[in-house]
C-alpha positions in Angstrom: -94.1 -12.7 40.9 -91.1 -10.4 40.8 -90.5 -9.0 44.4 -88.3 -6.8 46.4 -88.1 -8.2 49.9 -87.1 -6.1 53.0 -86.5 -7.7 56.4 -83.9 -8.3 59.0 -84.4 -10.9 61.8 -85.4 -14.6 61.9 -89.1 -13.7 61.6 -88.4 -12.1 58.2 -86.1 -14.8 57.1 -88.9 -17.4 57.4 -91.0 -15.3 55.1 -88.2 -14.9 52.6 -87.6 -18.6 52.6 -91.3 -19.3 51.9 -91.3 -16.8 49.0 -88.3 -18.5 47.5 -89.9 -21.9 47.9 -93.1 -20.7 46.3 -91.2 -19.8 43.2 -91.4 -16.0 43.4 -88.5 -14.1 41.7 -86.7 -12.1 44.4 -85.3 -9.2 42.4 -83.6 -7.6 45.4 -83.3 -8.1 49.2 -82.9 -5.2 51.6 -81.8 -5.7 55.2 -80.3 -3.7 58.0 -76.5 -3.2 58.3 -74.4 -5.8 60.0 -74.1 -5.2 63.8 -71.3 -6.0 66.2 -71.9 -9.0 68.5 -70.1 -11.3 70.9 -67.1 -10.6 73.0 -65.0 -9.6 70.0 -67.8 -7.4 68.7 -67.4 -8.8 65.2 -69.9 -7.6 62.6 -72.6 -10.2 62.2 -75.1 -10.3 59.3 -78.8 -10.4 59.9 -80.7 -13.7 59.4 -82.2 -12.2 56.2 -78.7 -11.2 55.0 -77.3 -14.7 55.6 -80.2 -16.3 53.8 -79.8 -13.9 50.9 -76.2 -14.8 50.7 -76.9 -18.6 50.7 -79.5 -18.2 48.0 -77.3 -15.9 46.0 -79.8 -13.1 45.9 -78.9 -9.4 45.3 -78.5 -7.7 48.6 -78.4 -4.1 49.8 -78.0 -2.7 53.3 -78.9 1.0 53.0 -79.0 3.3 56.0 -82.1 5.0 54.7 -84.7 4.5 51.9 -84.9 8.3 51.4 -81.8 8.4 49.2 -82.6 9.1 45.6 -80.0 6.8 44.2 -81.3 3.9 46.3 -84.8 4.7 45.1 -83.6 4.6 41.5 -82.1 1.2 42.1 -85.4 -0.1 43.5 -87.2 1.2 40.4 -84.6 -0.4 38.1 -85.3 -3.9 39.2 -88.8 -3.9 37.8 -90.5 -5.6 40.7 -94.3 -5.8 40.9 -94.4 -5.6 44.7 -92.4 -5.1 47.9 -92.8 -7.4 50.9 -91.7 -6.1 54.2 -91.3 -8.1 57.5 -89.6 -6.7 60.6 -87.3 -4.5 58.5 -86.6 -1.7 60.8 -86.5 1.3 58.4 -89.4 3.6 57.5 -90.6 3.4 53.9 -91.0 7.0 52.5 -94.0 7.8 50.2 -91.8 7.5 47.1 -91.1 3.9 47.9 -94.7 3.1 49.0 -96.0 4.3 45.6 -93.2 2.7 43.5 -94.6 -0.8 42.9 -97.6 -1.6 40.7 -99.2 -3.9 43.3 -97.9 -2.0 46.3 -95.9 -2.7 49.4 -97.1 -5.4 51.8 -96.3 -5.9 55.5 -96.4 -9.1 57.5 -97.5 -7.8 60.9 -97.5 -10.1 63.9 -100.9 -9.1 65.4 -104.6 -9.0 64.6 -104.8 -5.5 63.5 -105.9 -2.9 64.6 -104.8 -4.4 67.9 -101.1 -3.9 68.6 -99.9 -1.5 65.9 -96.2 -0.8 66.3 -92.9 -2.4 67.0 -93.5 -5.1 69.7 -96.9 -6.7 69.0 -95.8 -10.2 70.2 -94.5 -9.0 73.6 -97.5 -6.7 74.2 -100.0 -9.4 73.4 -98.4 -11.6 76.1 -98.1 -8.8 78.6 -101.7 -7.9 78.2 -102.9 -11.5 78.7 -104.4 -11.8 75.3 -106.0 -15.2 74.6 -105.0 -15.1 70.9 -103.0 -13.2 68.3 -102.1 -13.8 64.7 -100.8 -12.5 61.4 -102.1 -9.6 59.3 -101.0 -9.1 55.7 -101.4 -5.4 55.2 -101.0 -3.0 52.4 -98.5 -0.4 53.7 -99.2 3.4 53.9 -97.6 6.3 55.7 -99.4 5.7 59.0 -98.1 3.4 61.7 -99.6 0.0 60.7 -102.8 1.7 59.5 -103.2 0.2 56.1 -106.0 -2.0 54.8 -105.7 -5.8 55.5 -105.8 -8.5 52.8 -105.5 -11.6 55.0 -105.7 -12.3 58.7 -105.2 -15.6 60.6 -105.2 -16.1 64.3 -103.6 -18.6 66.7 -104.2 -19.1 70.4 -101.6 -17.9 73.0 -100.9 -20.9 75.3 -100.4 -20.4 79.0 -96.8 -21.5 78.7 -95.9 -19.3 75.7 -93.1 -16.8 76.0 -92.2 -14.0 73.5 -89.7 -16.5 72.0 -92.1 -19.4 71.5 -94.9 -17.2 70.2 -92.4 -15.5 67.8 -91.5 -18.8 66.3 -95.2 -19.8 65.8 -96.0 -16.5 64.2 -92.9 -16.7 62.0 -94.2 -19.9 60.5 -97.7 -18.5 60.2 -96.5 -15.3 58.6 -94.5 -17.2 56.0 -97.5 -19.3 55.1 -99.8 -16.3 55.0 -97.6 -14.2 52.6 -97.1 -17.1 50.3 -100.9 -17.6 50.2 -101.8 -13.9 49.9 -99.5 -12.7 47.1 -101.0 -14.6 44.2 -104.5 -13.9 45.4 -103.8 -10.2 45.6 -102.3 -10.3 42.1 -105.4 -11.9 40.6 -107.9 -9.9 42.6 -109.2 -12.8 44.7 -108.1 -11.0 47.9 -109.4 -7.5 48.4 -108.0 -5.2 51.1 -110.4 -4.3 53.9 -109.8 -1.0 55.8 -109.0 -1.4 59.5 -111.7 -0.4 62.0 -110.9 2.5 64.2 -112.5 0.6 67.1 -110.1 -1.5 69.2 -106.9 0.3 68.2 -104.0 -0.4 70.6 -100.3 0.4 70.2 -97.2 -1.8 70.9 -94.2 0.4 71.7 -90.8 -1.3 71.6 -89.7 -3.2 74.8 -86.0 -3.2 75.6 -85.6 -6.9 76.6 -88.3 -9.3 77.8 -88.9 -13.0 77.2 -90.8 -14.0 80.3 -94.0 -16.0 80.7 -97.4 -14.5 80.1 -99.6 -13.6 83.0 -103.2 -14.7 83.4 -105.8 -13.2 85.7 
């Protein structure tokens, strides 16, 4: 399948590596702009940006996806779908409706629980016993789209945001590689999310502590 991939941190890089390994054609990679880091505040590429460079994939780092020229570039690559994982920019309607198969998000929770930016941290803070990955068709609402595939894992007593992130990165990569061909051939059908049990996961500044249990 010919894909546009959009993502930024290590969680997303795991998914991109899985898609490359599965033989998908990555027509274009989008990631956030390089950020200053370290004592010298030198610009550092994102994990996705570094992987795209190593794999010699076309890479763009737009400030917004609302720019008509950027949207024209996205159309020009002729991709069937767009895969998004922890990208960090909002997809406008024009982009959401651009690809024949749609735009798919790898979300690190069991939707509709923990919609939003920090599902891993919020699951730990809430003392959840499990979490997982949802492969969701994107729409304009905040993580409200129908879900194609969902897989869960237990949250261990010793898990931190870091350890759980790593487990979910592996699971998310496996899930998107499994889901895409099944979506394309109609084997997987999207199921609308229930309005019962919706919770939200606003961003947390910095936290990587242990989970709390009652």
